[in-house]
N, C-alpha and C positions, 0 to 999 in steps of 0.2 A: 504493500500500500504506500510505498515511498512516493513523496512528492505531493501528496494531498492528504486531507484530513477525512477519515471515514466518518467521524462524528459530524463534522461540518456538512458533509455531503448528505447525510441522513436528515439533519436539521433543516437543510435547504429544501429537501423534498417534502418534509412534513409541513414546512411553512407554506409551500405552494399548494399543498393539498388543503390546508386550512382556508386558503383563499377561495376554494371551490366547495365550500361545505354543503351547499344545496345539491350539487351534483353528487357529492359523496353519499349523502342520504339516499338518493335514488339508486346508486350502485349497490349500497349495502342492503337495501330492501330487496333488490333482485337476488343478491347472494344468499340472504336469509331464506328467501322463498325456495330457491333451488336446493340449498342445503337441507331444508326441512323435507322437501319432496323426495330427495335421494336417500336420506338417512333417518327420517322421522323427526318428531318434535322434542325428543328427550335429549337434553344437553349432555347427560351422563353417558349416553351411548353414541352421540353424534358430535365428534370433535370439530368437524367443519362448521356445524351450526354454532357451537360454543364460541369458536374463534370469530365468526361473523358478528355474533351478539356482543362480544367483548369490544370489537371495533366500533359497533354502533354506540355502545356506552361511551367510548372515548370520544366519539363525534357528537356526544350530547343528543342523540336521537331519543325522542320520547318513547316510553315503553309501549304505549298503545300502537305506535307504528310497527314496533318489533313484533308484537303479538299478532297483528293483522297479517304481517308477512309470513309468520309461521303458519297461521291458519290457512292462508292461500296455498302454501307449500304442501300441507298435509291434507288438503282437500276440504277443510271445514268451510272455507270461503272460495268462491269462484275466482280464478285468476288466470293470468297469461302463462302459456307453456313456453319456457325459454330453452334454447339449445346452446350448449357450450361449444365454442369454436376457438381455436388458436391459430393465429397468423404469425409468420416469421418474416424478417426482412433486415435491411441494412440502412444505417443512417450515415451521418457525416463521418468521413475518414474510416469507413469500414466498420463502424460501431454496430454490434449485433443488437437486434430489437425483437422482443417477443410481445405479442399483443393478445391478451385473453379477453374473450367477449362472451356475453350472454345476450342472445337475440331471439326474436320471434320472426325474423325475416333475414335469412342467410344472404340473399341476393343484395339487399340494401346494405348489409354490414360490410361485405367484401368490397363493394364499390366505394363505400365511404373510407374504409381503411386504405385501400389502394390509392385513392385520391389524396389522402393526407400524406402518405409517403411521397408520392410523386410531386406534390406541390411544395414540399419542404425539403427537397434535396435527398430523399431516400428512395428506396425501391423495395417492393415485396419480393421475398424469395420463396422457394418451394418448401413444402413441409419437411422439417428435419434439417433445414439448411443452417440454422444457428442454434437449435436447441441443445446440441451436444456441447456447446460452450458454457452451459449453465448447469447448476446442480439443484434439483428439487429437494428442498429441506426446510426444516424449521429454523428460524433465525431470531435471536434476541440480542439487542444492543443495549449495553449498559454504559452510563456516562462516565467520563474520566473521574477518578476518585472513588470508584466502587471498591469494595473489599475484595481484593484479588484472590487471597488465599481461601476465603470462604466461598467465593464464586466458583473457583476451580474444584474445591472439595465437593460442594453440593451438586454442581452440574454434572461432573463426571460420575459421581456415585449414582446419580439418577438416570444415567444412560446417555448423556450428551456425546456426540461424536467428536467435538473439538471445542476448545475455548481459545480464542485468538486475542492476543494483546496487540492493539494497534499503536502506531507511533504517536498518535495524539493522546494516548492514555485511556481511550475507550476500550471496552471489551465486547467481544462478539461470541455468543454461544450458538453452535450449530447442532441441530438435533435431527434424528430420523423423523420423518413426517408422522408416523403412527405414535411416536412417543412425545410429541411436542407438548401436549397439554399436561401430561404427567410430570415432565421436567419443569415446565412453567410453574405448576403447583408447588413442587418441591422448592424451587427458588423463592417463590413468594412466601412460603411458610418460613423460610430462613431469613426473611426480611429483605430479599433482593428482588426488586420490581424493575423490570426492563423498561426503558424509554420507548423501545420499539419491540414488538413481539408479533411475528407473523409467519405464515408458511409462504415461501417465496421461491422464485427461480433466481438463485444466486450465481452471478458470473464467476467462473473459475479464475479469470484474469480480467482486469479493467484497462480501458484505454483512456489515458488522460487527455482531455481537450481543454484548450485555453482560448480566451479572447473570442474572436469572431467564430471560430469553430464551435466553441461551447455555446455561444448564443444561438447559432443555427441549430445545434442539436437540441437545445432546450425548446426551441420553437417547434421542432418536429414532435418531441415528446408531448408538449402541451396540446398540439393539434390532435394527436391520437387520444390522449386522456380526455379531451373535451367531447369526443364522440359519445353519443348516448348509449351505444351498444358495447362500448369498451369498459371492462371492469378493471383490468390491471395492465400496466405497461412496464416491462422489464428491459433493461439495457445494460451493456457492460461499459457504459460511459462514466468516467469520473469527471464531473463538471467543476 
């Protein structure tokens, strides 16, 4: 991670997401609905639903909205059927991009994603063209100053794959996806609450962009994230 701050990169991303809170609520409602449809409405047996609800709480979404989304997912209320689709492509300077979508109209979604890539200096690739550059895993980021010894002990004992100390003093815990919630619970019980906790596509290596390239890449990421059908955008850009 030499040459840039992991912590600053995450804070930058969180700040930009906070600016789009209305859109975040819409995306979270979709995710809660799909998670409940696929795994049921019980948080104890549906880690994907629990993670979505945790994110909804962090975004200050009213509980009524959450419960309605669960009801639509489980069939108690009528709702839209969403399809999960992943697109892959390239951005500025060969940066790899993954775009995860939930849509009720595949034709509309692919056209909008392709247009966003083309208009902002990127291009869509074939399925599998960049996914191998990412690792599907649980990720928790702890602020500089966290108790390193305790973090290492609890995380590794609970089954974490790795605990990474970054140059900026922040710590990153990587977990197998099925064990994410159990490891998160163990850390919280020990008084260690992550600033960021999510299941993600984590880049194996990052490409540092500066100045004009970074601005252009951010414009592409914003264009993709602003699409109604897009849930998550992952890239290996370090801005």
